N, C-alpha and C positions, 0 to 999 in steps of 0.2 A: 464541739465538733471534733470528731476523731481524726487521727492522723491520716487515715485512709481517705476520708472524704476531702480533707484539705489538700492532699497530694493529687487527688483526681481533679480538683478545681484548678490547681496551679499548673499542672503538667499539660493540659490540653490534649494533644494527640499522643502523649506518652502513656505507657501502661502504668496503672496505679502502683504506688509503693505497697508492698505487702508486709504486714507485721507478722513476725514469727516469734514464738516464745522458745528460748533456748532451754537446755536441760536444767539450768540453774535458776530459771524464772525470769531472766532479763529479756526485754523485748529487743529483737534484732530486726532492723529495717534493712531491706535490700535496696540497692540503688535502682533508680528508674531505668527501664529498658525502652529503647526506641522501638516503636511499632511501625514497620514499613508499609503496612496495609493502607494506612491513611495518607501516605506521602504520595502526592500526585505531581510528577514533574511536568506533565503536559499543561497543567493549569498554573504552573509556577510563574510564567512570564505574562500571562493574561491578567492584567490588573483592571482592564476596562471590561465592564460587564454588559456591553451593548449587544453581544452575540455576533452572529454571522450576518450582520446587516452591512450593506455596502457603505463605506465611509463617504462616498460622493453625495449621498442623500443629505449630509449635514454640512456641505461646503458653504451654504449661505447663512448658516446659523452660528452663534457664538458657542454652542455646545456640541458634543459629539454623541449624545444619547442620554439615557437615564440609568441611574443605578437601581439597586434592588428596592430602595425605599421610595423610588419615583422622583428623586431629585435630579436635576440636570447635571451632567458631567461636563464641566467647562473644558475648552481646549487648552492645552498646556502651552503657555507662553505665546509669544508672537513670532512671526517668521523673522529670521535673521536677515539683515541687510547684506549688501555686497561687501562692505567694509568688515563687518563681523566675520563673514565667511573667509575673507582673505586673512584676517588676523588668526583665526582658528587654524587655517591651513599652514601658516608660517610657524605657529607656536607648537602645534601638536604633530609629532612625527607619525602617529597612527591615524591621521586625518583621512587618508585614502582608504582605510579599512572601515570607516564608519558609514552606516546606512540608516536612514530614517525609516522607522516603522510607523506607518500611518494608523495601524490598528491600536497600538498602545500609546502613540504620540511621543516615543522616546527614540534616542539614537542608540543603535546597537553597534558594537565593535565585532567584526568578523574574526573568527579564529583562523589559524594557519590552514587547517583542513578545509574550511569553507572557501578560503581564497584559492587553494589549489583546485578545488572542484570548479569554481567559477572560471579559472584560467583554462582548465581542460574543456569546459563547455564552449568557451570563446574560440578555442583553436580547433573545434570539431573533433576533439579526442573523447575517449571514454570518460564519463564523469566519475566512475568508481576508481579510486586510486589503487594502483597495483593490479588492475584487471588485465589479464593476458588473453586476447582473443584467439591466439594461435596455440593454445595449450593442447596437448594430445587428448584425443577423445576415445571413448570406448566404442569399438566397432560392434554394433549389435548384430548385424547380418554377417554370417560366416561366408567365406569365399569357397569353402569346401561343400560340395553337394553331398547330400545324404542318400544312402541306399534305400532306406525305408521311409515311408511318408510320416510326417509328424502326426497327421490325423489318420487313424486307422479305422475310421468308420466305414462300414460297407455302403455301397451305392444304393440309392433308393430304387424302388420298383418302377417308379415313373420314368427313370432314366432309360429303361429297357423298352418301354412301350412308346410307340410313335404318338406324337401329340395330335390333338383334334384338328389343328390347322393343317398339318401335313396330310392327314387322312382326307380332308376336303380337297386339297390340291391334287392329290393322286386320283381321287374319284373323278374330278373334272377332266384330268388328262385321259383317263380311261374312256370316259364318255365321248370325248372329242375324237379319239382313235376309232371307236365303234361307229360314230356317225360319219367318219371319213373326212372330217375337217382337218385332222392332223394325221400324217402318215408316219409309221414307225421308221426308224433309220434303216432297217433291213430292206424294206420295200423301196426306199429312195435310192439305195445303192444299186439295185437291179435294174 
């Protein structure tokens, strides 16, 4: 087996070592380079492969789902009693930062930034740290009126012609005056 194939098998997600021949005939191997394309930080914490299934479905069972081979994934450990919780609280100064993640079945320790966000949410403040709701804004609309219109398009022909509805109303008024049902304002004043 060549060095290239052996390096490819041992490195996993690293780029293979490349063999190069120098000008004097010796083989020069380059160091392996990390390839970030295969590094996925969103799947880093998810060690449980049950998917997006609600954990409540497995409350009555001793397992929390099945792995890729179809084997049951057993629940991790048993629930701690009150005495164990009390001892953990007394011994661990970061106990108040720990949260149990039901999806992975592990306890996670919150970072300072996460604690600050939670405090901001609890006090009805903005969760984004350093957000200023009163920062100056860009005034899009000008307070100065312009002389010329922004749209210099000529008016349509239909804007000069009376509409059909107006023509019907006028013809009804003219007919009513002819029949004598309505009198014009000049005759009423006399």
